[in-house]
N, C-alpha and C positions, 0 to 999 in steps of 0.2 A: 715697542714696535714689533708689529706680525712680520712675519716672512713674506707674506703677500706686498706690505707696503713697504718693506726694503726693496725687493724687487721692483716693483712701479717705480719708487726713487732713482733706482740704477738705471732703469730703462728711458725715464724722464732726462738724465743727465745726459746719457748717452746720445739721445735723439737732439739735445740742446748742443752739444759740440758736433755733430754732424751738420746740424743747420749751420752753424757759423762757418765751418768748413765750406758747405755748399754754398754761402753767400758770398765768402773770399775768392771761390772759383768760378761761379757761372753768373753772379748778379750783375748784370748790367748797368754801369751807373749812368748812363746816358737816357734820359726820359724822353720819348718821342713825342711829338704833338699827334692827337688824335682827330684824324678827319671822320666824324660822326655823320658826314651827309652820305659817305660813299661804302658800301658793305655788299662786298661780292662772296666772300667766304667765311664761314664762322667754324671754328673747331672748339667742340664743349668737351671736357674732361671730366667723365663720369665713372672714375673707377672704383668708386665707393662698393658699387654692387647693390646699394641698399634700394629695397622698394619703396618705402616712404618717402625718401628723399627725391628718388626719381618721381613720385605723383606730384610733389610738392613744387617742383620745377617744371612740369607737363606743360605749362599754358605758355611757357617762352618761346617754343619755337613758333607757334602761330602768330605769337607776337611779332617776332621778328619779319615771319612771311607777309604779315600784314603791311608792314611798314617798307620792307624790299621784296618783292614778290619774285626776284629772279635769283635771291640769295640762295648759296649751297650751305646746307648745314652739316657738318659731320660731328659726328659723337664716337668718342673713345670709352669703350665699357667693358664689361666681361661679357662671356658666352651666355652666361645664363640672363644675362637683362637684355640682351643684343635683339630679340625678338620684340619687346615692348618698344624699343625706339624705333625700330624699323617699320612695324606694322602699325604702331597706335599712335605714335606721336607724330609722324609725319616728317623726320629728318630724311636727309638725302642719301647718306652713307654711314655705316656703322663699322667702327675698327675695332676688333676684338682683340683684347689683350690679357694676360695674367693680371690677378689682382696684385701680385708683387714680382713685377717683370724685373729681370736683371737690366744692367746698363746697356749692353749690347742691343737687347730686345728693344730698350727706349728708344736707342738711337735709330733703329730700324724704323719704328714706329714715327717717329718725329720727321724723318726725312721722307715718309708717305704723305703727311699733310702740313709740312712745313710754308711758311710763307702766307698765313689767312690774315685777313684782315682784322679778324679779332679772334684771341683765344680766350676761353672763359674757363677758369679754375679757382673754384669757390672754398679751398680749402683755408681754415683759419690761419693756420700756420704751415707754411709751405717746407716741406723735407728737402733734405738733399737731391734724392731722385726727382722731386717735383722742381726744382731749380736747375737742375741738367736738362730736365724736358722741357720745359720753357725756354731756356737759352738756345737749346738745338732747334725747336720750332720756328723761331725767328719771327715771330707775329708781329705784325704793325702794331696793334693795341693787344694789351693783355688785362682782362677786366678780372679782379680779385679781391680778397677780404684781409690778406696779409698786406698792410699797409706799409711794414718797414721795407717791404722789397723793391728795390728800384725797378727791377723787370716788370710789376703790374705798374702801368700807368692808368690806369682806369680805377682809382681806389676808392672801396666801397666800405672798407672793414668799419671804422669809426663812422661815417655816415649813416651806416644801417646798423649799428650795434644796438642789441637786446631787442630788436626788431624780428618779428616772425620770418623765417627764412624765404617765405615766397616774397615778403617784401624786399628781400635783398636783389632776387630776379626782376621783379617789377622795376627798382629802382635803375637797374641795367638797361631796361626796356626804355625807359623813360629817357636815360642819357641818349640814346639813339633816336629820341624824337616819336617814340610809339605812346602816343596817348590814349587816353580811356582804356586803360588797360584791361582786358578781360581776365583777371587773374582765377578763374575758376579752373579746377583740376579738370585734366583729361583722364577719365577713367577708362581702361581697355574692356572692350565687351566683345569676347569670342562667344558667337552665337551657339557653337556645336556645344560647349562647356556648359553654357546658361542651361541648355536643352536637356543635357546630362544631369545637371543637379536638380532642376526643376522637375523632372520626371522621377528621380529618385526620393523627393522631397516629399512630395503627395502629402501636405497638410491637411486636406480636408476640412478647411475652415477655420482651423486652428490659427492663432498668432504664433511667429518664428522670432525667437529670440536666440542671437549668436552670441557666444562667449569665446572670445580669444584669451587663453590663460597664460600663454607663455611668450615672453618676449625674448629678447637676446640678452643672454648672460642670467646668473643665478639669481642677483636681485631682481629680476624682473619676471620671475617664474611664481604663479599662485600654487600654494600648498594643495595637495588632493584634501585636506581637511577643511580650509578654506573654501575650496570648490565645491564640496558636499555642503558646507554651511549655506553657502549662496543659493545652491539649487534647491535645498530643504525651505529657506525663506522667501524665494520666488515661489515656490509651490503653495506656500500658504498665501499668498496675494490673491489665488485664486483667480488670475487673469484668463485661463484658456489659451495657455502657449505650451510649445514644443520648445526644447531648449536643443541646439546643436552645438559645433565647435570647429573653428578652424586652427588646426595644428599641423606641424611638420611632420613628415613620414616616420621620423625619429622618435618622437613624442606622442605618437599616436597611442602606442600601449598602454601608457599612463591613462589616458581618458577612456579606453575601451573598458577598463575596469569600473570606471567613475559609470558609464552608460548603463553597464549590465546591473549595477546597484540601484540604478534610478530610471529602467526600462520603461516606467509608466510615464515619465515628461520628457528624458532625453533620447537622442538617436545621433548616430554618428555615420557620414556617408562616405559608402565604398568609392564613389564617383570623386570625389574631393581630392584630387592628386596632383594639381599645380595651383599656382597663382591665380589663373584664371576662373579656375573652379572655385576658388576661395571668393574671388571678386562676385561670382554669379551668386554664391550663397549670400552673401552681404546684402547683394541687390534684392533677395527676396525676403529679407529680414525685415521686420518691424521693429526690430531694437539691435543695438549690437553694444557689447560691455566687453573693453579691450585694456590689456596692460601694454601693449605693444602699439608704437606709434603707425607703423605701416599700415594696420588694420584700422586705425585711427583715421589717418588720411584717407583712406579708401572708402570709409563710412561717411565721413565729412563730403567727399566729393559727390556721393551718392546722395547727399543730405538724407542719411536716415537719423532717425532717434539715436542717441549715444551715451553711454556712460564710460567716459575715459579715465582711467586709473594710472596714477603718476606718481613716483618717488618726488620727495619734496627738495627738487632741484629747479628754482624758479627761473635761473637763467635757461636751462634747457627748457622750460615749460615755455617760457616766452617765445622762443624760437621753434618748436615744435608743436606748437597747442592745436585744439581741432577748431576747424573754420568752417562752420555750419549753422544752421539757425536752431537747432534742437540739441542741445547737449547739457550735460551735468559733468563738472570735474570732480573726484575725489581724490585727494593727497594722501599717502601715506604718512604715518606718523614716525616713519625712520627711513632710513635708506635701503629698503628691502620693502618689495611690493605687498609682503605677508605682513607687515604693519598697518596695512589696509584697516579700517574699521567696515566689515562687512554690512552691518546695519546700515551705513551712510550709502553704500552701494545700493542697496533695495531699497532705500527712500529715494535714490536718484530714479531707479528703474520705475518706482511707484509715481515720481512726480510725472514722469515722461508718458506714462502707460495710462494711467488711471487719470490725475488730478486735471493732465493738460486737457483730456478727452472731456472731462466734465466743463474744465473753462471753457474750451471751444463750445 
C-alpha cells in the first residue's frame, strides 16, 4: 500500500470517529414535523466554495421566490463566492465564513442566522462541525442528504441517490410545492468583463474553441504532451478555428509556453482574470473542451457545444454530468485524465463542429 493510501485511510478513520462523537453530542433525537406551507426564512449552507456546485444549484433561489415571494434567503459561503450569490443568484443576505471555521466562529455565525424555517445542508456525510452548526442553528426544518442524522428531518439522500445533483435541489423545491420547476442554470453575466474579453478576442470571422485543461487535483490535469497532441489534431481538421484557454493564474505559465509554440492557432487573453471573464470567454465560444466540471456546468448553462472529459467514476458522473443539448462525453481509460484517448476527443470535436453542421 502506498504512503498516500495509508494517509487517506488514517484520515477516513479519524473523520468517522469524529462523526460518531458529533452524533452523540449534537444529534437531536427528536424529529419535528415540517410545515411545508409556511416558509419565511431559508438558510442555505454553501461553504464548499465550489463554482460548479454553485452553478448547478443556482436555480433553487428563484424557485423558492416564485412559490414564496416574501421569503428571505440567506446563504453562508466564503468571501470568494459571496459576490456571485449576492449579485447574480438573487439571495437576500450573504454571510461570509472561512472555509474551515473554528467552533467559536461557527457558534457566532449560527447565532446570527438561528431559527430559520428551513436550513439546507447538502453534504452527503455530515461531519462533527456540521452537526454542531445545525444543532446551534435550531432550524424548524433541516433538508439534507445524510439520512442517518436525526437533525435532518427532510431526508433526501436515499430518495435522490444516483440522481444528478440538480435533481436533489429540484426534489427539495417540489417538497415545498414548487411545481413545474425551471431547473436551468443561472449563469452570471458581467457586462464589463464580457466587453473586455470580446474586445481582446477579436476573432475576425474565426470560430473559437475553448479548452479548460486543468481541474482540481493532479488526476484532473492534462499533460502538456496531450494538450500539444490535441491542438495538432484539431488543426488538421481545418475548421477555421482559434483556440484559447481558461486557466487559473497559478497555471497560466504552463499554457503560455504551449501558446507560443502554436501561435498560428492558439492565444491566451490578458483580460481573463476572474471567473466572470472565463464565463464571458465561454459565452463567445463555438465549442468548449473541459476536464473541469465547473466549466462543464457553465458551458451547459450557456448551451454551448461541449466535449466533456471525465475520469471513469460513474457515480460521480451521474451526479455531475453535463446538462445541455449538444455534448459528447469521453471517459479516461484510467483514474487519471491523461488516460484519455485524444483521438476520441477530436472525434467529439468533429461530430459537433463538422458532422452536426452537415446533418443540419
